[in-house]
N, C-alpha and C positions, 0 to 999 in steps of 0.2 A: 483534389477531391471536392466535389461541389456540395453545396448545402442540401441538395435534394438526393444525396446518396441514400440507398436503402439500408436501414438499420433493422436488424432482426433481434428480438429479445432472446437473450441467453439465460438470464436469471431475473425473475420478476421482483417487484417491490416487496411482496409479502414474504418470499423466500429470503430475501436479504434481511428484512426486519427480524424474522425468526432466528436466523443464524447469528446476527449481531447480538441478540439477547442471550443466545447460548454461549457465545464467546465471553460475554460479560460474566455469566455465571461460572464459567471455567476459570476465569481470572480471579474472581472472588474466592473460589475454592482453593486457590493457592495462598490465600491470606497474605497479600502483599503488604509491605511496610513502607510508609511514607511514599505512596505510589505517585509516580510522575509518568504521565502519558506524553510521548513525544511524537507528534505527527510529522511525517515526511512530506513536505510540500512539493508539488501542488496537488497531485492526484488523490491523496488520502483525505482531503479535507471533509468530505461528506461522511466517509466511513468513520473517521476519528470523532466527528461531532456526534454521530449516532451512537458510537461505542461508549463515549464518556457519559452520555445521557443514560444508556442502558446500565452502565456501572453504578450510576447514582441510584437507579431503581433497585439494584440488588445490594445497596448499602455501602458501596465504596465511595470514597471522597477523594478522587484523584485530582492532582493539579495538572495543568496542561501547558505544554511548550511546543515549539515548532523548530524544525530544522529544514533548510532549503538547500539542496545539493544539486550540482550540475555536473554532468559527465561530458567531457568534450574531447575532441580529437578528430582526425580526418583520415579517411582511407584506411590503410593498414597500420597506422600509428596506434600505439597503446593509448587508451583513453585515460585521462586523469580526472579526478573528482575534485571539484572546487566547492567550497562552502560559501554559499550566497547569504545565508542567514543561519546563525548558530544558536544553540540552546543557551539561554542566559542564566538559568537557574543552576545552583550548585547541586550536582547529582551525587556527591559523595555519600555512600552508605544507603542510598535510596534504591528501591525496586523500580525499575524503568520498564515500561512497555513501549517499544518502538512500533509505531503504526504506519503501515504503508498500504497502498492500493493493490499492488501486484508484486509478487516475488518472482522475478524472471531470471535475469543473469545472476543476481545476488550481489554484484559488485558494490552497488551503492549502499545496500543494507549492511553488508559486511563492514564497509567503511564507517558507517554511522554507529554500528554496534561497538566496533573497536574503539572509536573515539570516546564514546560514553564509558566504556569499561576502563580505558586509560585514565579517565577523570575520577575513577573511584566508585562508580555505581555499584551498589550491593549486588544487583543482578540486572541483566538486560535481556528481556524476552521480546520476541517479535510476534506481532499480530499482523497477518497479511490477509486482506480480503480475498485475493485470488492467488493461487499457487500454480505456476507454469514451469514445472521441473524440467521439461524437455529443452528449455533454453538456459539452464543453469551453467554459469561459468565459475562460480565460487562455491566452496564447500560450506554451504549455509542452508539452514532450513528454518521454517517458522514454527514457533511454539503453539500458535493459535492460527488456524487456517479457516477462512470462510468457505471457500469452494475451490475445487480443482478447476483449472482453466484449460480449455482446449487450445490448440495452437492456432488461434485466430486473433486478429487485432480487435481488442475490445474497447468500448467507449461507454460513457454514461456513468452515473453515480460518482462523479468527480474526475473520471478519466476522459481524455480527449484525443482527438486527432486533428492537429493543426488548429488548436484552440476551439474546436467545435465539439458539441455534444456533452460537455461536462454536466450540464443541467438536467440531463435525463434522470428520472427517479429509479431507473432500472439499469441493468448491465446488458448491453447489446453488442453486436458485432456488425462491422461494415461488410455488406455483401459485395464482394469483388466481382466486377464484370468479367464474364468469361472472355478469354482472349479471342480475338478475331481469327478465323481460319486463315492460314497462309495461302497466298495466291500460288497456284502451281502452274 
């Protein structure tokens, strides 16, 4: 994919900012105790940063942590999840919000949620900027959803394709070139 690929806006900056503020108010309404926000790296970094700032504006004082997971495998093999960077804080008895950019297959978020639960978190809720349920492989849903996502490859606002377009302040999708007609 070249750097000059066409990117079309799916969700603009203003809509993202408004929805992030609404999610922060929803979280505040649940009266979390000893709140810990855990951002799933890499794609969630912009959403997580904006969300904790919005939480601050509504009176919450979350602490912040990060987890970096990698799913690997090849072909038809089952994919395993590796922990590249783990949460360092003690989560026992704390209300945790696990923040991710997109809930797609659900395997990685289910793994992270179960890992935090096993460590004694008081609760683990999921905040996903985008929800793409048509790709779900695990029985998991987000407690807080920014937007439903169409079945397109999305970029921007922290999400990338081949390490490109994370910096976009909006969520876009890559326009796929129409296939060339077959020679008859």
